[in-house]
C-alpha positions in Angstrom: 38.3 99.1 -25.2 40.7 100.5 -27.7 44.0 100.4 -28.5 46.3 104.0 -28.9 49.7 103.4 -31.3 52.8 105.1 -30.0 56.3 105.3 -31.7 57.1 102.9 -28.4 54.5 100.7 -28.6 50.6 100.2 -28.0 48.6 101.2 -25.1 45.8 99.7 -24.1 42.3 101.7 -23.2 39.9 100.2 -21.3 36.9 100.9 -19.0 37.8 102.4 -15.7 35.9 100.2 -13.3 34.9 101.6 -9.9 35.1 98.2 -7.8 37.0 96.2 -5.6 39.2 93.6 -6.9 38.3 89.9 -6.0 41.6 89.7 -3.3 40.6 92.9 -1.3 36.8 92.0 -1.6 37.6 88.7 0.1 39.4 90.2 2.6 37.6 93.1 3.3 36.6 93.9 7.1 33.0 93.3 8.3 30.7 96.2 9.0 30.5 95.1 12.7 34.1 94.8 13.0 37.7 96.2 11.8 38.6 92.0 11.3 38.4 90.5 8.1 35.5 87.7 7.5 34.8 85.7 4.3 31.9 86.7 2.8 28.8 83.9 2.8 28.2 81.0 0.3 25.1 83.2 -1.4 27.6 85.8 -2.1 30.7 83.7 -3.5 28.5 81.7 -5.5 27.1 85.2 -6.7 30.7 86.2 -7.8 31.6 82.9 -8.7 28.7 83.0 -11.5 29.2 86.2 -12.9 32.8 85.5 -13.5 31.9 81.9 -15.2 29.5 83.6 -17.4 32.0 86.7 -18.4 34.6 83.8 -19.3 31.9 81.7 -21.2 30.4 84.7 -22.8 34.4 85.4 -23.7 34.9 81.7 -25.2 32.4 81.6 -27.0 33.7 84.0 -29.2 37.0 82.5 -29.2 38.6 84.7 -26.8 40.8 83.1 -24.2 41.9 84.7 -21.3 45.4 82.9 -20.3 45.9 85.3 -17.5 43.2 84.9 -15.2 43.7 85.5 -11.5 42.3 87.6 -8.4 44.1 90.6 -10.0 42.1 90.9 -13.0 38.4 90.4 -11.7 36.4 92.9 -9.9 33.5 93.1 -7.6 31.0 95.9 -7.9 29.4 96.9 -4.4 25.9 95.3 -3.2 24.9 93.9 -6.5 28.2 91.6 -6.3 28.8 92.2 -10.1 31.6 90.6 -11.0 33.9 92.2 -14.2 36.7 90.7 -15.9 39.5 92.2 -16.8 42.8 92.0 -18.9 41.2 89.7 -21.6 42.6 90.7 -24.2 46.3 89.9 -23.1 46.0 86.9 -24.6 45.1 88.0 -28.1 47.8 90.8 -28.2 50.7 87.9 -27.3 49.8 85.9 -30.2 49.9 88.8 -32.6 53.6 89.5 -31.5 56.8 87.9 -31.8 57.8 86.1 -28.8 59.7 87.6 -26.1 62.7 86.1 -24.7 62.4 86.1 -21.3 63.0 83.4 -18.3 60.2 80.4 -18.3 59.9 80.9 -14.6 58.6 84.9 -14.7 55.6 83.7 -16.1 54.8 80.9 -13.6 51.7 81.5 -11.4 49.5 79.3 -8.8 47.0 80.0 -11.5 48.4 77.9 -14.4 47.5 74.5 -14.8 50.2 71.8 -14.7 50.7 71.5 -18.7 51.2 75.2 -18.8 53.9 74.9 -16.0 55.8 72.3 -17.7 55.8 74.2 -21.2 57.2 77.7 -22.2 54.7 78.3 -25.5 50.9 78.7 -25.8 49.1 76.0 -24.6 47.2 73.8 -27.2 44.0 73.4 -25.4 43.8 77.3 -24.3 40.2 77.0 -23.0 41.1 74.7 -20.5 43.8 76.9 -18.9 40.7 79.3 -18.1 39.1 76.5 -16.7 41.9 75.6 -14.1 42.4 79.1 -13.1 38.7 79.7 -12.4 38.7 76.5 -10.3 41.8 77.9 -8.4 39.9 81.5 -7.6 36.8 79.4 -6.6 39.5 77.4 -4.1 40.6 80.9 -3.0 36.9 81.8 -2.2 36.0 78.7 -0.3 39.0 79.0 1.5 40.1 82.6 1.8 43.6 81.5 1.6 46.3 82.1 -1.1 47.1 79.3 -3.4 50.6 77.5 -3.0 51.4 80.5 -0.8 54.8 78.5 0.4 56.3 77.7 -3.3 58.4 79.5 -5.4 58.0 79.6 -9.0 60.4 76.5 -9.4 58.9 74.9 -6.6 55.8 75.0 -8.4 56.9 74.1 -11.7 58.4 70.8 -10.2 55.7 70.2 -7.5 52.8 70.9 -9.8 53.9 70.8 -13.1 55.9 67.7 -13.0 54.6 66.2 -9.5 51.4 65.6 -8.2 51.0 68.3 -5.4 47.2 69.6 -5.4 45.1 72.1 -3.6 43.9 70.7 -0.3 40.5 70.2 0.4 38.8 72.8 2.2 37.3 71.3 5.5 34.6 70.9 5.9 34.1 70.3 2.2 31.4 72.3 0.9 29.2 71.4 -2.4 30.8 74.0 -4.5 34.1 72.1 -3.5 33.0 69.4 -6.1 32.8 72.0 -8.9 36.3 73.4 -7.9 37.5 69.8 -8.0 36.4 69.2 -11.5 37.7 72.4 -12.6 41.1 71.4 -11.2 41.8 68.1 -13.0 45.2 67.4 -14.4 44.1 66.1 -17.8 43.1 69.6 -19.5 40.8 67.3 -21.2 38.8 66.3 -18.4 37.9 69.7 -17.2 34.4 71.0 -18.1 33.5 74.2 -20.1 32.4 77.4 -19.0 29.0 76.3 -20.4 28.7 73.4 -18.1 30.2 75.5 -15.2 27.8 78.1 -15.2 25.3 75.4 -15.1 26.9 73.6 -12.0 26.8 77.1 -10.3 23.5 77.9 -10.9 22.2 74.4 -9.2 24.6 75.5 -6.4 22.8 78.8 -6.1 19.1 77.1 -6.2 20.2 74.7 -3.8 21.7 77.3 -1.2 18.3 79.5 -1.9 16.4 76.6 -0.8 18.2 75.7 2.2 17.8 79.4 3.3 14.7 79.4 2.3 13.9 76.5 4.7 15.9 77.9 7.7 14.2 81.5 7.7 10.6 79.2 7.3 11.6 77.2 10.6 12.0 80.4 12.3 9.3 82.0 10.9 10.7 84.9 9.4 9.3 86.4 5.5 11.9 86.7 2.9 11.9 90.2 1.5 11.2 90.4 -2.3 
């Protein structure tokens, strides 16, 4: 990543990523048909693991994303490698003089309640990214967009000041427990990304064990 000075401002130069954005990957058609179908749980957990690991690395170096959403996550081909983009925006904003704009302009479904209620920079910045990860995990589990029927103003009232939450998936998968912890209204009660990565690893191990048992039942050998 680099910065190119310009008379009218600075331009951020970053890596060109030949991959699909997370939203497009979730809605991609299956090879057997032209209709879209959600990826299986092993693929979802692999991508979630990659995103959590990337955010964990940033947080260790005191870098907070603060703008995390599916548009800033890219999924690469068959290996399902996840790359997180736009992570420098929060740092640039902290160095610039605050711009004057309508406070609803930056309200999004990936903002936690404490951010929706305030117009300045959040106090517990790490918890902001964890909440956004929880919303993204909910999207991956349900295939739906969060609070799609709410305007920015309604989002502030219903989620920021009210008690509206994302609905529980039916039936709730094991990964929903992790998403629910990340979506806690109290910022101090959300897990760190170090804890999130450990929980995702346990989910992956459990899912792999179930697959092994099923394959053993049908007498299918796992490919190495």
